[in-house]
N, C-alpha and C positions, 0 to 999 in steps of 0.2 A: 315303378316301371311305367313308361308312357306308351301310347298307342300311335301308330302311323298307318297310312294307307298307301298302297302302291297301285297306280293306275295301269302299269305296264305300258304297252305301246298304244299310241293313238291310232284311230282309223278302224278298219275292218267293220264299218257300220256301227261302231259303238261310241262315236264321238259325243253325242248328246248324253248317252248313258254315263260315260266317264265324268262329264261335267256334273251331272246330277249326283253321282257318287261322291265327288269331291265336295260339293256343296253340303251334302248330308253329313259327311265327315266333319266339315267345318262346324255345322250346327251341333253335332254330338260332342264336340270337344276334342277331336283327334288332334294330335300335336303337329303332325307333318304329313304332307301329301307329296309323294314321289312320282316322277314320270321317267320312263326309260327311253332309250334309243338304241337302234342297231343299224338297220339299213332301210328304214322307212321314215316314220315321223321323227323329228328332232325334239329333244327334251326342252330347250329354252323357249321355243314358240308355245308349246303346250303349257309350260309353267307360267308364262306371261298371261295366257288366256285364263288359267285357273286362278291366278293371283288377282286378276281384275274382277273375277266373279265370286270371290270369297272375301271374308273380313278378317279372320283371326289366324287361321291355320298357316303354318309355314309351308313353303313349296321348295322341293329339293330335286336335284337331278340324280337319278340312280340308273344309269350314270350318263355324264357327258364323256364321250369317248376321246381319249388322249390322241389317237392318230387322226381324228377328224379336224382338229383345230390347233393352230399355233398357240402356245401358252399365253401370249399377250392378248389374243382374241378371247380366250377363256376368261382372263381377268376383266376385260371390257364387258363381257356378257354378264359375269357375276356381279360386277359393280352396278350395271344397269338394272338387272333384275332386283337387286337388293334395294336400290333407290326407288324403283317403281312400286315395289310391293310394301314399302314402308318398313324395311328391315326384316323381311320374312323369308329370305332366300338361304338355302343351304347348298353348297357346291359338292356334289359327289362325282368323283373321277374314276376311270378305269381304263386299262389298256385294251379292252375288248379281247379278241382272239385272233389267231393267225389268218383264218379264212376271211374275216371281215377286214382286218387291218391291211392285208396284202391284196385281197381280191376286190375290195370296195374302195379303199382309200389309197391304195398303191404305196403304202408305208410299210417298210420291212419290219417284221415282227422279231426284232432282235434286242437283246439286253433290256427287257421290259422293266426290270427293277431300277436300273440306272436311268432310263428314260423317265420313269415316274418321279424319281427323286428330283431330277433336274427340272422337270415340268412344274412340280409343286413349288420348288424354290423360286422359279421365275414368276409364277402366279402370285405367290405371297409377296415377292418384292414389288411387282407391279402394283399390287393393291395398297402398298404403303404410300403411293403417289409420290415417291421419289423418282428421280431420273433413272431410267432402266438401263443397266449394263450388266452383262453376265458372260462368263467364260466357262464353258463346260465341254464335255465330249460330244454332246448331241446338239447343243445350241450355243451360239456366240452372238451376243447383242451389244452394240451394233456389229454388223459384219465388218471385218477388218479391211483396211485399204479401200474404203468406199465412201460414198457421200453421207451415209447414215450417221445420225447423232443420237446420244441418249435423250430420250423424251419421256414425259411422264403422263400418267393417266389424268384425263381432265374431268372424268365423272366422279362425283363425290358419293360413295356408298353411304347408306344410312348408318352403317356400323363400321368401326375401325377394324374389326375382325369378323370376317364371314366364316362360319363353321365349314371346315373342309373334311370331307369323307373320302375314303378310298374303298372300292370294291376289291376284296381280297379273299383268296381261297387257299393258295399254297402256303406252306410254313414260312418261307423266306419273305413272301409278299406281306403276310400277316405281321411278321416282326417289323418290317420296314414301315408298315402302316401305323403300328403302335408308336413308332419313333417319330414320324413326321406329320401325322394327321390328327384331327380332332375326333374322329369316329371311324368305325369300320362297317361297311355294308356287306352282310353275309347272306349267302343263299344255301338252301338245303341244310339248315342248321338242325342238329338233333340236340335236345337238352341233355340227353344222356352222354353225348360225346363232345359237348361244347368245350369243356376244359382241355381235352386232349387235342381236338382238331383246330381250335382257334385261340382260346383265351390264354393258354400258356405262351403262345407265340406273340400275341399282342402285348402281354405283360413283359416279356423279355425286351421287346422294342421300347416300351415305356421306360423300363429300367435303364436301358442303354442311353436314353435321352435324359436321364436323371429325373424321371417323372413317375407318378403312380397311376393307377387306373381311375383315380378320382377325377371326375369331369369328362372322362373319355366315354363316348357314346357307342355302345355295342348294339348294333342295329340290324338284326336279321329280318328277312322277309319270309313269311309263311303263308301258303294258301289256307283259306278257311272255308269249310263247307258245313252247313248246318243240316242235321237230319238224324234219323234213328238208326239207319243201317250203315254202320261204319265201313263194312266191306264194300258196299255199293258206292259209298262216297269215295273210298280210296281208288276204286276202279276208274273214276272220272279223271284222276290225275296220272294214270298209267302212261298215256301218250306223252304228257308233259315231262314226266320223270325220264322216260326212255329217250326223248329228244336230247335232253341235257347230258345224261349219263352215257348215252350211246352215240349221239350224232353231233354234238356240239364241239367243233374242233376236229382235228385230225386224230388218227389212232394214237400217235405219239404225244400229241398236245391237246388232251382233253382234261381240263382241270377238275371238272365235275366228276368224271370217271375216277380220277385219282382220289377225290374226296370220298366217294363211295367206298373205295378200297380201304382208306384209312378208318372208315367207320366199321370195318369188318366184313364188307361185301365183296371181297376180291373175286371169287368165282362168279358171282352173280353179275358184277360189273363187266367182267370179260364177256360173258354170254350176251348181255344186253348190247354191248358194243359190236360184237361179231354179227349179230342178227341185224342190227340197225344199219351198219355199213354195207351189209350184203343186200339191203333193200327190203328186208323183212321187218317193216315197222310194227306190224301187228304182233309178230313173234317177239320182238324186243319189248313191247309193252307188256305182253303176257309174262315175260321173264322177270319183270320188276317185282321184287318181294313185297308183300303187303306191309311187312314191318318197316321197310325203308320209307314207304309213303307215310305210314302212320307216325313215324318218328320225325318227319320233316314237314308235316302239315297239321292243321288243327281241324279235327273231324269229329262230328257227332253232336251231342246235345250241348246246351249251354254249360251244364254241370261238368261234362267231360272236357270241354274246351277250357273251362276254368281251371281244372286240375293240371292240364298241360301248360297253361299260362303260368301257374305257380311254379312249375318245374323250370320254366325258362327264366323266371325272375330269380329263383334260387341259384340257377346256374351262372348268373351274371349279366343277363340281358337288361339293358336300360331303356331301349325303345324297341317295342315289338311291332313290326310293320306287317299289316295284313293285306292279303290279296283276296278279297271276297269273291267266291265262285258263285256262278249262277247263270242259267240260260236266259233269264229275263232280268230287266232292271229291278223289278220287285224282289226277286230272289237275292240279288246282290245287295240291295239296301237292307233286306232282312238279315243277311249275314253280317253286314256292317254294324247294325244295331246289336246283334248277338255278341259281337266282339266287346262292346261296352258293357252289356249285361254280364258277360263272363268275367270281365275285369272287376266289376263291382261284386259279383258272387265270390270271387277269390280274395276280395279285400285288398286289391292292388291299385285301385283307381286313386 
């Protein structure tokens, strides 16, 4: 099992800290550094900056949002980043959610699976550097009856095949991800529920494509907090968990709430959502069960974190991405180093 680092969103006064975290992860031998985007900082700009300031670590988008860019633009960006970084780029894609897609980008959030499949097909085709033409339900290239002609990418990526990941939560999306992608970006993963909530669906998709799980990267992101008081550490993540389970998306379209339900927290997920959408964010955070946080984060001593890492490795995780918590840069760096210590303690490094 390999280790990754997720910087989250750039900005909020943490720009320099995030760069220091990425550079320390590079020095420590972390495999990949991911950056996110929603409706603030964009991932490609951050990744270009990190790639320029590091030497070995891969840089990956977790995620570049599908409604934000035409697929050919994404192919251009991926090729450019791979070339500039010396072959260190990984392309992570996701449909985002209805509020961002329609409210920020003005793109209708309909048929997300079909859109994702066509998007991936166009990106992959463009990356072959053959002349691009495509006929689908959502994209037609070139546009018919117009002056457009099939053209090809002029940038030469460092590699012929840039690894492509998809952020997936729901069963159908997971199955399609297994079928069409090189890896899956998972959030709120529980080692105890990973087979039921994710792996069996990914495996079904791989089998549909005539493939096995060999070489497919199962890549969840987990917060990591170092300390002796596990209950106090879990409390730090209550607002974060409540935001996703209760307030991310609409009442009918909250993929994280549905995931919590599939993990056995049906009643609790409903209560968190009811309180969050009613404006009671503190009440929503208080309603998050300790066990839900503890199952989806790495909390405690190096030894306890090592035990949890072993459980994830045994469950089928191939790259464990950490989001080191801390109110100061020193705390985040200490958590980053603790991740390596725990891997070594578990014999997984």
